[in-house]
DRENKOL-273870 format. One record per residue: residue in one letter; residue number from 1; x, y, z of N, C-alpha, C in turn. Coordinates in nm, 2 decimals, padded with zeros to 4 digits. Atoms other than C-alpha are relative to their C-alpha. Example, Ala and Ser with C-alpha at 12.3 -4.5 7.8 and 13.67 -1.06 7.14 Angstrom:
2
+------+------+--------+--------+--------+--------+--------+--------+--------+--------+--------+
: miti : paro :     nX :     nY :     nZ :    caX :    caY :    caZ :     cX :     cY :     cZ :
+------+------+--------+--------+--------+--------+--------+--------+--------+--------+--------+
:    A :    1 :  00.09 : -00.12 :  00.00 :  01.23 : -00.45 :  00.78 :  00.09 :  00.12 :  00.00 :
:    S :    2 : -00.09 : -00.11 :  00.00 :  01.37 : -00.11 :  00.71 : -00.08 :  00.11 :  00.08 :
+------+------+--------+--------+--------+--------+--------+--------+--------+--------+--------+
***
This chain:
73
+------+------+--------+--------+--------+--------+--------+--------+--------+--------+--------+
: miti : paro :     nX :     nY :     nZ :    caX :    caY :    caZ :     cX :     cY :     cZ :
+------+------+--------+--------+--------+--------+--------+--------+--------+--------+--------+
:    M :    1 : -00.06 :  00.00 :  00.10 : -03.54 : -02.74 :  02.14 :  00.06 :  00.17 : -00.04 :
:    L :    2 : -00.05 : -00.11 :  00.04 : -03.30 : -02.46 :  02.00 : -00.03 :  00.06 : -00.10 :
:    T :    3 :  00.01 : -00.06 :  00.15 : -03.38 : -02.21 :  01.74 :  00.11 :  00.06 : -00.04 :
:    H :    4 : -00.11 : -00.06 :  00.05 : -03.14 : -02.09 :  01.51 : -00.06 :  00.10 : -00.07 :
:    E :    5 :  00.02 : -00.13 :  00.09 : -03.17 : -01.74 :  01.37 :  00.08 :  00.02 : -00.10 :
:    P :    6 : -00.08 : -00.05 :  00.06 : -03.00 : -01.66 :  01.08 :  00.06 :  00.13 :  00.01 :
:    A :    7 : -00.05 : -00.14 : -00.01 : -02.77 : -01.34 :  01.09 : -00.07 :  00.10 : -00.15 :
:    P :    8 :  00.01 : -00.08 :  00.08 : -02.90 : -01.08 :  00.87 :  00.11 :  00.04 : -00.11 :
:    L :    9 : -00.08 : -00.03 :  00.10 : -02.77 : -01.04 :  00.49 :  00.09 :  00.16 : -00.03 :
:    E :   10 : -00.02 : -00.12 : -00.01 : -02.72 : -00.67 :  00.51 :  00.07 :  00.05 :  00.13 :
:    L :   11 : -00.09 : -00.10 : -00.14 : -02.48 : -00.42 :  00.77 : -00.09 :  00.11 : -00.05 :
:    S :   12 :  00.04 : -00.15 : -00.01 : -02.62 : -00.11 :  00.86 :  00.12 :  00.09 : -00.03 :
:    Q :   13 : -00.10 : -00.10 :  00.05 : -02.45 :  00.19 :  00.75 :  00.13 :  00.00 :  00.10 :
:    A :   14 : -00.09 : -00.04 : -00.12 : -02.25 :  00.24 :  01.08 :  00.08 : -00.14 :  00.01 :
:    D :   15 : -00.09 :  00.13 :  00.00 : -02.13 : -00.14 :  01.08 :  00.06 :  00.00 : -00.13 :
:    A :   16 : -00.11 :  00.00 :  00.11 : -02.01 : -00.12 :  00.73 :  00.12 :  00.10 : -00.01 :
:    V :   17 : -00.10 : -00.06 : -00.03 : -01.81 :  00.19 :  00.81 :  00.10 : -00.05 :  00.10 :
:    A :   18 : -00.08 :  00.08 : -00.12 : -01.67 :  00.02 :  01.11 :  00.07 : -00.07 : -00.06 :
:    L :   19 : -00.04 :  00.12 :  00.05 : -01.59 : -00.28 :  00.92 :  00.12 :  00.07 : -00.10 :
:    A :   20 : -00.10 : -00.07 :  00.07 : -01.41 : -00.06 :  00.66 :  00.09 :  00.07 :  00.05 :
:    E :   21 : -00.13 : -00.05 : -00.08 : -01.20 :  00.12 :  00.90 :  00.09 : -00.09 :  00.06 :
:    L :   22 : -00.07 :  00.10 : -00.07 : -01.11 : -00.18 :  01.06 :  00.11 : -00.05 : -00.11 :
:    I :   23 : -00.06 :  00.04 :  00.09 : -00.99 : -00.32 :  00.73 :  00.12 :  00.09 : -00.06 :
:    D :   24 : -00.12 : -00.12 :  00.05 : -00.80 :  00.01 :  00.63 :  00.11 :  00.01 :  00.08 :
:    A :   25 : -00.13 :  00.01 : -00.07 : -00.60 :  00.02 :  00.96 :  00.06 : -00.16 : -00.03 :
:    E :   26 : -00.09 :  00.13 :  00.01 : -00.53 : -00.37 :  00.92 :  00.10 :  00.05 : -00.12 :
:    L :   27 : -00.10 : -00.03 :  00.12 : -00.41 : -00.28 :  00.56 :  00.14 :  00.09 :  00.03 :
:    R :   28 : -00.12 : -00.12 : -00.03 : -00.19 :  00.02 :  00.67 :  00.09 : -00.05 :  00.08 :
:    S :   29 : -00.11 :  00.04 : -00.09 : -00.03 : -00.15 :  00.95 :  00.07 : -00.13 : -00.09 :
:    A :   30 : -00.06 :  00.10 :  00.07 :  00.05 : -00.43 :  00.72 :  00.11 :  00.05 : -00.11 :
:    S :   31 : -00.08 : -00.03 :  00.11 :  00.20 : -00.25 :  00.43 :  00.15 :  00.06 :  00.06 :
:    P :   32 : -00.13 : -00.04 : -00.02 :  00.56 : -00.15 :  00.45 : -00.01 :  00.16 :  00.02 :
:    S :   33 : -00.02 : -00.10 : -00.04 :  00.67 :  00.18 :  00.60 :  00.04 :  00.11 : -00.14 :
:    R :   34 : -00.03 : -00.08 :  00.11 :  00.86 :  00.32 :  00.30 : -00.05 : -00.08 : -00.12 :
:    P :   35 :  00.05 :  00.08 :  00.13 :  00.75 :  00.23 : -00.08 :  00.14 : -00.06 : -00.06 :
:    S :   36 : -00.12 :  00.08 :  00.08 :  00.96 : -00.02 : -00.29 :  00.00 :  00.06 : -00.11 :
:    C :   37 : -00.04 : -00.04 :  00.14 :  01.16 :  00.04 : -00.60 : -00.09 : -00.06 : -00.10 :
:    A :   38 :  00.09 :  00.07 :  00.10 :  00.95 : -00.02 : -00.92 :  00.08 : -00.08 : -00.08 :
:    A :   39 : -00.09 :  00.10 :  00.08 :  01.28 : -00.18 : -01.07 :  00.00 : -00.11 :  00.05 :
:    C :   40 : -00.02 :  00.11 : -00.06 :  01.40 : -00.39 : -00.84 : -00.08 : -00.05 :  00.13 :
:    G :   41 :  00.09 :  00.05 : -00.13 :  01.15 : -00.41 : -00.52 :  00.05 :  00.03 :  00.12 :
:    R :   42 : -00.07 : -00.03 : -00.17 :  01.40 : -00.31 : -00.23 : -00.07 :  00.14 :  00.04 :
:    E :   43 :  00.02 : -00.17 : -00.09 :  01.28 :  00.00 :  00.01 :  00.09 :  00.11 : -00.08 :
:    I :   44 : -00.09 : -00.14 :  00.05 :  01.38 :  00.32 : -00.13 :  00.04 :  00.06 :  00.12 :
:    D :   45 : -00.05 : -00.07 : -00.13 :  01.60 :  00.49 :  00.12 : -00.07 :  00.12 :  00.06 :
:    A :   46 :  00.03 : -00.15 : -00.06 :  01.52 :  00.79 :  00.35 :  00.05 :  00.11 : -00.08 :
:    A :   47 : -00.06 : -00.16 :  00.03 :  01.75 :  01.03 :  00.22 : -00.04 :  00.02 : -00.15 :
:    R :   48 :  00.08 : -00.01 :  00.15 :  01.61 :  00.95 : -00.15 : -00.11 :  00.05 :  00.00 :
:    L :   49 :  00.17 : -00.10 : -00.03 :  01.25 :  01.04 : -00.01 :  00.00 :  00.11 :  00.02 :
:    A :   50 :  00.05 : -00.14 : -00.05 :  01.36 :  01.33 :  00.16 :  00.03 :  00.08 : -00.10 :
:    V :   51 : -00.05 : -00.10 :  00.09 :  01.50 :  01.47 : -00.16 : -00.11 : -00.02 : -00.11 :
:    F :   52 :  00.11 :  00.04 :  00.09 :  01.24 :  01.32 : -00.39 : -00.13 : -00.06 :  00.07 :
:    A :   53 :  00.10 :  00.03 : -00.07 :  00.92 :  01.26 : -00.20 : -00.06 : -00.11 : -00.09 :
:    A :   54 :  00.09 :  00.12 :  00.09 :  00.77 :  01.07 : -00.53 :  00.08 : -00.06 : -00.06 :
:    A :   55 : -00.10 :  00.10 :  00.08 :  01.07 :  00.86 : -00.60 : -00.06 : -00.12 : -00.01 :
:    R :   56 :  00.07 :  00.13 :  00.04 :  00.96 :  00.55 : -00.77 :  00.13 : -00.12 : -00.02 :
:    R :   57 : -00.09 :  00.08 :  00.00 :  01.32 :  00.40 : -00.80 :  00.11 :  00.02 :  00.11 :
:    C :   58 : -00.13 : -00.04 : -00.09 :  01.61 :  00.34 : -00.54 :  00.07 :  00.03 : -00.06 :
:    T :   59 : -00.10 : -00.06 :  00.04 :  01.92 :  00.51 : -00.56 :  00.10 : -00.07 : -00.10 :
:    L :   60 : -00.06 :  00.08 :  00.09 :  02.09 :  00.22 : -00.73 : -00.07 :  00.00 : -00.14 :
:    C :   61 :  00.08 :  00.02 :  00.13 :  01.82 :  00.20 : -01.00 : -00.01 :  00.11 : -00.08 :
:    S :   62 :  00.04 : -00.14 :  00.06 :  01.78 :  00.57 : -01.07 :  00.12 :  00.03 : -00.06 :
:    G :   63 : -00.14 : -00.03 :  00.05 :  02.16 :  00.57 : -01.20 :  00.00 : -00.09 : -00.12 :
:    I :   64 : -00.01 :  00.12 :  00.13 :  02.08 :  00.30 : -01.48 : -00.07 :  00.06 : -00.10 :
:    P :   65 :  00.06 : -00.06 :  00.11 :  02.04 :  00.49 : -01.81 : -00.13 : -00.09 : -00.05 :
:    C :   66 :  00.11 :  00.09 :  00.08 :  01.82 :  00.20 : -01.94 : -00.17 :  00.01 :  00.06 :
:    L :   67 :  00.11 : -00.02 : -00.10 :  01.58 :  00.22 : -01.65 : -00.08 :  00.18 : -00.05 :
:    A :   68 :  00.05 : -00.12 :  00.02 :  01.54 :  00.60 : -01.72 : -00.08 :  00.01 : -00.13 :
:    R :   69 :  00.08 : -00.01 :  00.14 :  01.47 :  00.60 : -02.10 : -00.14 : -00.09 :  00.02 :
:    R :   70 :  00.16 :  00.09 :  00.00 :  01.19 :  00.30 : -02.03 : -00.12 :  00.09 :  00.09 :
:    R :   71 :  00.14 : -00.09 : -00.05 :  01.00 :  00.58 : -01.78 : -00.04 :  00.07 : -00.07 :
:    A :   72 :  00.02 : -00.10 :  00.10 :  01.06 :  00.83 : -02.06 : -00.14 : -00.03 : -00.11 :
:    L :   73 :  00.09 :  00.01 :  00.14 :  00.87 :  00.64 : -02.32 : -00.14 : -00.03 :  00.05 :
+------+------+--------+--------+--------+--------+--------+--------+--------+--------+--------+
***
């Protein structure tokens, strides 16, 4: 007869760290390389990111005064 031993419910600290690093690497590889615009969802172009590293809107949306006022509120 075969005996079945259930897997332990708790991970060792080393296993938990390895699993967390694996999940982090997978999430980083799946995320887009450039941030997306908070207004329209398109990727923010590299030229805008070079000037404004923390840009939250693309070039098109940054020129819309309504969005600028909403951000200030």
